[in-house]
C-alpha positions in Angstrom: -38.4 33.3 -45.3 -34.4 34.7 -44.6 -35.9 36.8 -41.6 -37.1 33.2 -39.7 -35.2 32.2 -37.0 -36.1 28.4 -37.7 -35.7 28.5 -41.4 -32.3 30.1 -40.3 -31.2 26.8 -38.2 -33.2 24.4 -40.6 -30.8 25.9 -43.2 -27.7 25.9 -40.5 -27.3 29.9 -40.6 -28.4 29.5 -37.0 -26.7 27.9 -34.1 -29.3 25.2 -31.9 -29.0 22.0 -30.1 -29.9 19.5 -32.7 -31.7 16.4 -31.3 -32.6 14.9 -34.7 -32.5 16.1 -38.5 -33.2 14.5 -41.5 -34.1 15.9 -45.0 -38.0 17.2 -43.6 -37.4 18.4 -40.6 -35.2 19.3 -37.6 -35.6 19.2 -33.7 -33.6 20.9 -31.2 -34.2 21.9 -27.9 -36.0 25.5 -27.1 -33.7 27.7 -25.7 -36.7 29.0 -22.9 -37.7 25.8 -21.3 -40.9 25.1 -19.8 -40.1 21.7 -18.7 -36.8 19.6 -18.2 -36.8 18.1 -21.8 -38.7 20.7 -24.4 -37.9 20.0 -27.7 -39.1 21.8 -30.8 -39.7 20.1 -34.2 -40.0 21.8 -37.2 -40.7 21.1 -41.0 -37.7 22.7 -43.1 -40.4 23.7 -45.2 -42.0 26.8 -44.4 -45.4 26.7 -42.8 -46.4 29.8 -40.8 -48.8 28.1 -38.3 -51.6 25.1 -39.0 -54.0 27.1 -40.7 -51.6 27.5 -43.6 -51.3 23.7 -43.9 -52.2 22.9 -47.4 -53.4 19.3 -48.9 -49.8 18.5 -50.1 -48.6 18.6 -46.2 -50.2 15.9 -44.8 -47.5 13.5 -45.8 -44.8 15.9 -43.6 -47.4 15.8 -40.8 -47.4 12.5 -40.0 -43.7 12.1 -40.6 -43.0 14.8 -38.1 -45.4 12.9 -35.5 -43.3 9.8 -36.6 -40.4 11.9 -35.5 -41.9 13.2 -32.4 -42.2 9.3 -31.5 -39.0 8.2 -32.2 -37.4 11.3 -30.4 -39.4 10.6 -27.1 -38.7 7.0 -27.6 -34.8 7.7 -28.0 -35.1 10.2 -24.9 -37.5 6.8 -22.7 -39.7 9.6 -22.4 -42.9 7.9 -21.7 -45.1 10.4 -20.8 -45.2 13.7 -22.4 -47.2 16.4 -24.2 -47.3 17.8 -27.8 -48.2 21.6 -28.3 -48.4 23.7 -31.2 -50.3 27.2 -31.4 -51.2 28.9 -34.5 -51.6 32.5 -34.2 -50.6 34.9 -32.0 -53.8 35.2 -29.2 -52.7 31.2 -28.7 -49.1 31.9 -27.8 -47.8 31.7 -31.3 -43.7 33.8 -31.1 -42.2 32.5 -33.9 -44.4 32.4 -37.2 -43.1 28.7 -38.1 -44.6 25.5 -37.8 -43.3 23.8 -34.8 -43.9 21.6 -32.2 -43.3 21.7 -28.8 -42.0 18.2 -27.2 -42.2 18.6 -23.2 -41.5 16.1 -20.6 -39.3 15.8 -17.0 -42.2 17.2 -14.8 -46.4 17.4 -13.9 -48.4 18.7 -16.9 -51.3 20.5 -15.3 -54.8 20.8 -17.3 -56.2 23.3 -18.5 -52.5 24.3 -19.2 -53.5 28.0 -19.7 
């Protein structure tokens, strides 16, 4: 996806404050943070959202959650929220699967 901003970040065609990267994922700070720590974790493979996950992606999704665990531990974030939006009405604004790792403030419920 040439016009996908997250694909561009994953391919190093666009700058981002990278927190973590490996062959399958990238994690970087959100440019419009909603908390003191607001990190986006993405698969490098373009997947539009949760609805487009396939059976073959289950190991990738497990890997992403282990990466979130690693980032949270590395940053000493022992209380955090993980959010993913799937679809425009749910608040998805970039149509590349991503997980928000939010921490550093009290999280209210319900969120929105």
